C-alpha angles and dihedrals in degrees: 000000000000128000096269092050088048091054090048090052092049091049092050095047095045100034088235123141115262089246092053091045090051092051091048092050092047090050092051094047093045092049093050092046094050093047094049091045088056090052096256124132121233114208124189107187111237093011107059149257132282117205143149122253130195119231117204122230112268144169119257137172130252101237093214099049104017089230117148114252132187115241112203124230113264144170118241135186117249137189125206113192119227124239096257091051093048092046093051093049091047092049092049091050092047091054091051093052099257141318125337115241 
């Protein structure tokens, strides 16, 4: 599902116009992004949590040459799904006979 299909689904489920659904989605995504960028965690019970995680500096390899390279420390966004979300995905995959490849 891409963003435009997501907006269409929101509009259909809420009986909102597509324009209003698009603005609502943009507002939600922007709010989550701003909170995580500030270092806050955003938890939606039953869905999951968005947070930032720090990655330590490490040594990696250049895949073309095999030479060692230094990878700087950084902060990355992370998502941890909630129990209800995980259970629903697992149940849907069980009904279909396993994971899609």
